C-alpha positions in Angstrom: 16.6 -1.6 46.5 19.9 -1.7 44.4 20.0 0.2 41.2 19.1 -2.1 38.3 21.2 -2.2 35.1 18.2 -1.4 32.9 14.7 0.0 33.4 12.2 -1.2 30.8 9.1 1.0 30.5 6.1 -1.1 29.4 5.3 -4.8 29.9 3.8 -5.4 26.5 5.5 -7.9 24.2 8.3 -5.6 23.2 9.2 -4.7 26.8 8.9 -8.3 28.0 11.1 -9.5 25.1 13.8 -6.9 25.9 13.7 -7.7 29.6 13.7 -11.4 29.2 16.8 -11.4 26.9 18.6 -9.0 29.2 17.8 -11.0 32.3 18.9 -14.2 30.5 22.3 -12.5 29.9 22.8 -11.6 33.5 21.5 -8.1 33.6 19.4 -6.8 36.6 16.2 -5.5 35.0 13.1 -3.8 36.4 10.0 -3.5 34.2 7.6 -0.7 34.9 4.0 -1.2 33.8 1.1 1.3 34.1 -1.6 -1.5 33.9 -2.2 -4.1 36.5 -1.3 -6.9 34.1 1.3 -7.7 31.5 0.6 -7.9 27.8 -0.1 -4.4 26.8 -2.2 -4.5 23.6 -2.3 -8.3 23.8 -5.3 -8.8 26.1 -7.8 -11.6 26.5 -11.1 -11.4 28.2 -12.5 -14.3 30.2 -15.0 -12.5 32.3 -18.1 -14.4 31.0 -16.5 -17.8 30.9 -15.5 -17.4 27.2 -12.1 -16.7 25.8 -12.1 -13.5 23.7 -9.0 -11.8 22.4 -9.7 -8.1 22.6 -6.3 -7.0 21.4 -4.1 -8.9 18.9 -5.7 -12.0 17.5 -3.7 -13.4 14.7 -0.3 -14.4 13.7 -0.4 -13.2 10.1 1.9 -15.8 8.5 3.7 -18.4 10.5 6.5 -19.2 8.1 9.8 -17.9 9.6 7.9 -16.0 12.3 9.6 -15.7 15.7 6.2 -15.4 17.4 5.1 -18.7 15.9 8.4 -20.3 17.1 7.8 -19.0 20.6 4.1 -20.1 20.6 5.3 -23.6 19.6 8.0 -23.7 22.3 5.5 -22.6 24.9 3.0 -25.3 23.8 0.2 -22.8 22.9 -2.6 -24.3 20.9 -3.4 -22.6 17.6 -6.2 -22.9 15.0 -5.6 -22.1 11.3 -7.5 -19.0 10.1 -5.9 -17.6 7.0 -8.0 -14.6 6.0 -7.2 -12.1 8.7 -5.1 -9.7 6.6 -8.1 -8.9 4.4 -7.0 -11.2 1.7 -9.3 -11.3 -1.3 -8.9 -15.1 -1.7 -6.9 -18.1 -0.5 -9.7 -19.4 1.8 -13.5 -19.6 1.1 -15.1 -16.1 1.3 -18.9 -15.5 0.8 -18.8 -12.3 -1.3 -22.1 -10.5 -1.8 -22.7 -7.8 -4.4 -24.2 -4.4 -3.9 -27.7 -5.8 -4.2 -27.1 -8.2 -1.2 -27.0 -11.4 -3.3 -24.0 -13.7 -3.1 -21.8 -13.6 -6.2 -21.4 -16.7 -8.2 -18.0 -18.4 -8.1 -17.2 -17.0 -11.6 -18.2 -13.5 -10.5 -16.1 -13.7 -7.3 -13.1 -15.0 -9.3 -13.4 -12.1 -11.7 -13.4 -9.6 -8.9 -10.4 -11.2 -7.2 -8.6 -11.2 -10.5 -9.2 -7.4 -10.7 -7.8 -6.9 -7.3 -4.6 -8.9 -8.2 -4.2 -6.8 -11.4 -4.2 -3.6 -9.4 -1.9 -5.0 -6.8 0.5 -6.1 -9.5 0.6 -2.5 -10.9 0.9 -0.9 -7.4 4.6 -1.8 -6.6 6.0 0.3 -9.4 3.6 3.1 -8.9 4.4 3.3 -5.2 8.1 3.2 -5.9 7.8 6.2 -8.2 5.4 8.2 -6.0 6.3 11.5 -4.3 6.8 11.5 -0.6 3.6 13.3 0.0 1.5 10.8 -1.9 -1.3 9.0 -0.1 -2.4 5.4 -0.6 -5.5 6.7 -2.3 -3.3 8.6 -4.8 -1.3 5.5 -5.9 -4.3 3.1 -6.0 -6.2 5.6 -8.2 -3.3 5.5 -10.7 -3.3 1.7 -10.7 -7.1 1.6 -11.2 -7.0 4.1 -14.0 -4.4 2.0 -15.8 -6.9 -0.8 -16.1 -9.4 1.1 -18.2 -12.4 -0.4 -16.5 -16.0 0.8 -16.6 -17.1 2.8 -13.6 -19.0 0.0 -11.7 -16.1 -2.4 -12.1 -13.6 0.1 -10.9 -15.8 1.1 -8.0 -15.8 -2.5 -6.6 -12.0 -2.6 -6.5 -11.8 0.9 -5.2 -14.0 0.1 -2.2 -12.0 -3.1 -1.6 -8.8 -1.0 -1.4 -10.6 1.4 1.0 -11.6 -1.4 3.2 -8.2 -3.0 3.1 -6.6 0.2 4.3 -9.1 0.4 7.1 -8.8 -3.2 8.2 -5.0 -3.3 7.9 -4.2 0.0 9.5 -7.5 1.4 10.9 -7.3 4.6 8.8 -9.1 6.1 5.8 -7.2 5.5 2.6 -6.6 9.2 2.0 -4.7 9.5 5.3 -2.4 6.6 4.8 1.0 7.1 3.2 1.6 5.6 -0.2 4.1 3.2 1.3 1.7 2.4 4.2 0.9 -1.1 3.0 4.3 -2.1 1.6 4.4 -4.9 4.2 1.0 -6.3 3.1 2.2 -9.9 2.7 1.3 -13.0 4.5 3.9 -15.9 4.4 2.3 -19.2 5.4 -0.9 -19.9 7.3 -2.4 -17.5 9.7 -3.4 -18.8 13.1 -5.5 -17.7 16.1 -5.6 -18.9 19.7 -8.4 -20.8 21.3 -6.8 -20.4 24.8 -6.1 -16.7 24.3 -3.2 -14.8 22.9 -2.3 -13.5 26.3 -0.7 -16.8 27.2 2.3 -15.5 25.2 3.1 -12.4 27.3 2.3 -14.4 30.4 5.0 -16.9 29.5 7.5 -14.2 28.5 7.0 -12.5 31.8 8.0 -15.6 33.8 11.0 -14.8 36.1 11.0 -11.1 35.5 10.8 -8.3 38.1 7.7 -6.5 36.9 6.3 -3.5 38.8 2.6 -3.3 37.9 0.5 -0.2 38.4 3.5 2.1 38.0 2.6 5.0 35.8 5.6 6.6 34.2 5.3 10.4 33.8 8.9 11.5 33.1 12.0 10.0 31.6 15.3 11.9 31.9 18.3 10.7 30.0 22.0 11.8 29.9 25.5 10.6 30.0 25.0 8.9 33.3 21.9 6.9 32.2 18.2 7.3 32.8 16.0 8.6 35.6 12.4 7.3 35.3 9.7 9.0 37.4 6.5 7.2 38.3 3.6 7.8 40.5 5.2 5.4 43.0 8.8 6.7 43.0 11.9 7.1 40.9 14.1 4.5 39.2 17.6 5.1 37.9 19.7 2.9 35.7 22.6 3.1 33.3 20.2 2.2 30.4 16.5 2.3 29.6 14.2 0.7 27.1 11.1 2.6 26.3 8.3 0.5 24.8 5.1 2.6 25.2 2.8 2.9 22.1 3.3 5.7 19.6 0.2 7.4 20.9 1.5 7.5 24.4 4.9 8.7 23.3 3.2 11.6 21.5 1.1 12.6 24.4 1.8 15.2 27.1 1.3 12.6 29.8 4.8 11.3 29.3 7.7 13.7 29.1 11.1 12.7 27.7 13.8 15.2 28.7 15.9 16.3 27.0 13.5 16.0 24.1 14.0 13.3 21.6 16.9 13.9 19.1 15.8 15.2 15.7 16.0 11.8 13.9 13.7 10.2 16.5 11.4 13.2 16.8 11.0 13.5 13.0 10.1 9.8 12.7 7.6 10.0 15.5 5.9 13.0 13.9 5.3 10.9 10.8 3.4 8.2 12.6 -0.1 8.2 14.1 -2.2 5.8 16.2 -5.2 4.4 14.4 -8.9 4.0 15.1 -9.6 0.3 15.0 -12.1 -1.5 17.2 -13.2 -5.2 17.4 -16.8 -6.3 17.8 -17.3 -10.0 18.6 -20.8 -11.3 18.2 -21.8 -14.8 19.6 -25.1 -16.2 18.3 -27.4 -19.0 19.4 -27.4 -20.5 16.0 -25.4 -20.4 12.8 -27.1 -18.6 9.9 -24.2 -18.2 7.5 -22.7 -20.9 5.3 -20.6 -23.6 6.8 -17.9 -23.5 4.2 -16.6 -20.0 4.5 -14.0 -18.2 6.6 -15.5 -14.8 6.0 -18.6 -13.0 4.7 -18.2 -9.7 2.8 -20.5 -7.3 1.0 -19.8 -4.8 -1.7 -21.4 -1.5 -2.4 -22.6 1.5 -0.4 -24.3 -0.7 2.2 -20.8 -1.9 3.2 -19.5 1.5 4.0 -19.5 0.8 7.8 -19.9 -3.0 8.0 -18.5 -5.0 5.1 -16.6 -8.0 6.5 -17.4 -10.6 9.1 -15.0 -13.4 10.1 -16.2 -16.8 11.3 -14.5 -17.6 14.6 -16.8 -20.6 15.3 -13.9 -23.1 14.9 -12.2 -21.6 18.0 -14.7 -22.9 20.5 -17.6 -24.4 18.6 -20.0 -21.5 19.5 -21.4 -19.6 16.4 -19.2 -16.5 16.4 -18.6 -13.6 14.0 -15.9 -10.9 14.3 -16.3 -7.6 12.6 -14.2 -4.4 12.8 -15.1 -0.7 13.2 -12.2 0.8 11.5 -11.0 4.3 10.5 -13.9 6.8 10.2 -16.5 4.2 11.4 -14.5 3.6 14.7 -14.5 7.4 15.3 -18.1 7.8 14.4 -19.5 5.1 16.7 -17.4 5.8 19.8 -20.2 7.5 21.7 -22.8 4.9 20.7 -23.9 2.2 23.1 -23.6 -1.4 22.3 -27.3 -1.8 21.4 -27.0 0.9 18.7 -23.9 -0.7 17.2 -25.3 -4.2 17.3 -28.5 -3.1 15.6 -26.7 -1.5 12.7 -24.6 -4.7 12.3 -27.7 -6.9 12.4 -29.4 -4.7 9.8 -26.7 -5.6 7.3 -26.6 -9.3 8.2 -30.3 -9.5 7.8 -30.0 -7.7 4.5 -27.8 -10.6 3.4 -29.4 -13.5 5.3 -33.0 -12.5 5.9 -35.1 -11.4 9.0 -34.4 -14.6 10.8 -30.9 -13.6 11.8 -31.1 -13.8 15.6 -29.9 -11.3 18.3 -26.4 -12.2 19.6 -26.3 -13.9 23.0 -23.0 -12.1 23.8 -21.2 -9.1 22.5 -17.6 -8.0 23.2 -16.6 -4.5 21.9 -13.3 -2.7 22.4 -12.4 0.9 23.0 -8.8 1.1 22.2 -9.1 4.8 21.3 -10.2 5.5 24.9 -7.4 3.5 26.5 -4.9 5.9 28.1 -2.1 3.4 27.9 -2.6 2.8 24.2 -4.5 5.7 22.5 -5.4 3.4 19.6 -4.7 -0.1 18.4 -1.4 0.4 16.6 0.6 2.9 14.6 0.3 3.7 10.9 2.3 5.9 8.5 0.7 9.3 7.9 1.0 11.0 4.5 4.6 12.2 4.2 6.1 9.2 6.0 8.5 6.7 4.6 9.2 3.1 5.7 12.5 4.3 7.2 10.6 6.2 9.9 9.9 3.0 11.8 13.5 2.2 12.2 14.5 5.8 12.7 12.3 6.1 15.7 14.3 3.3 17.3 17.7 5.1 16.8 19.6 4.7 20.1 19.5 7.9 22.1 22.8 8.8 23.7 23.5 5.1 23.9 21.5 5.0 27.1 17.8 5.1 25.9 16.4 2.7 23.4 12.9 2.8 21.9 11.0 -0.4 20.9 7.5 -1.4 20.0 5.5 -2.4 17.0 5.8 1.1 15.6 9.6 0.9 15.5 9.9 -2.1 13.2 10.0 -1.6 9.4 9.5 -5.0 7.9 6.2 -6.0 9.5 5.0 -3.1 11.7 1.7 -3.0 13.6 2.1 -6.7 14.6 3.1 -8.8 17.6 6.2 -10.1 15.7 7.2 -6.5 15.1 7.0 -5.8 18.9 8.9 -9.0 19.7 11.7 -8.3 17.2 12.0 -4.7 18.3 12.4 -5.8 21.9 15.1 -8.3 20.8 16.9 -5.5 18.9 16.8 -3.1 21.8 18.2 -5.8 24.1 21.0 -6.6 21.7 21.9 -2.9 21.5 22.0 -2.6 25.3 24.3 -5.7 25.5 26.4 -4.3 22.6 26.1 -7.5 20.6 23.5 -9.4 18.7 22.1 -12.3 20.7 20.0 -15.3 19.6 16.3 -14.5 19.5 15.7 -18.1 20.7 16.7 -16.8 24.1 13.1 -15.6 24.4 11.7 -19.1 24.7 14.7 -20.6 26.4 15.2 -17.8 28.9 14.5 -17.5 32.6 12.0 -20.0 34.0 11.5 -18.9 37.5 8.0 -18.1 38.7 6.7 -14.7 37.5 7.1 -11.8 39.9 4.2 -9.3 39.5 5.0 -6.6 42.1 2.6 -3.8 42.8 4.6 -1.9 45.3 
């Protein structure tokens, strides 16, 4: 085959965005993907006749979001579900106290007001914090400023612990003080009854994608890039590398010469998280009709504290919960029956012994996925927000790194992946191009090649 203009490594949203824009602007692009499908960490399971998103699920705020614009342009159906970023309020939440009983509306409002008081204090505390401060450090300062009694402070403290876990899949002591700087949702959140994977499938249309090509070595220099796979070598004047941070840090992928200091230092400050989804479908609904989520406070909520009601997606009683941070690591070796029994123990504590056994369970293992090594990246203690963008610093003007971990404003999201792919493509082209190209780009049938 003729030498392409650009080799893109990874057919996740970042890689597809970069390839689609470059192709639209007349470049010859080959996309190399280790999996036998596109989408990367956007993956939808349909094996049992149901539609279950096992990777990304939400758009966290549709206002001004390019993914929301792409979804609308592609005609994807959405369902509003504004509670996915562990918000304390905004939509109805059934909040249960440490004794298992649901809090009154007044008690719930008081607790939410406490959370907002701490959040209001956090901005200044984080800005003044040393570089080696953790999110635990700054939140403890904010809580101490309130002068609350121990029990009241404990409820807010555990909320902040759970928020760190659900937002970034990491224990609060291990997250950088600036790790939740992007914790803002603008506009409604939405989910996808037909599956989020429709998005990468549409982005892939018309692209030359080589599936089941495992990249093991990337060489770069003045002449361009040489990419070695288990199915041969590919050379091009430019390359776009979009593998997850965990893969980039592994010994299974060698970049040679090694990454320049600015990229290497930024990469060293990031980590892949431990964050797993557990979707439980029940024969009957046993939780209130008027809530988006169920949460419990206190020690009983250490592992399982939040359940999200996804019934509105397909009309089947469905709850989603997360194993995040230490819990995700702890339960990795457990079988589904063990995990489900522990979850049911807590649900029965809240709703009584009549809570039925689920009729279907979907459970992820992103930690065991060799092409991901976690769900998404977070800022380790010592990191700064600039590390995301620093990781994407062009390498010799021939190699560009993209992906959710390389975007500062809203990392760890599909919009971050999409925007980072757009930025990489613009850098390859030497000019900024309209992001709308992504949903007005090539429309030829998709080419999924496995040779």
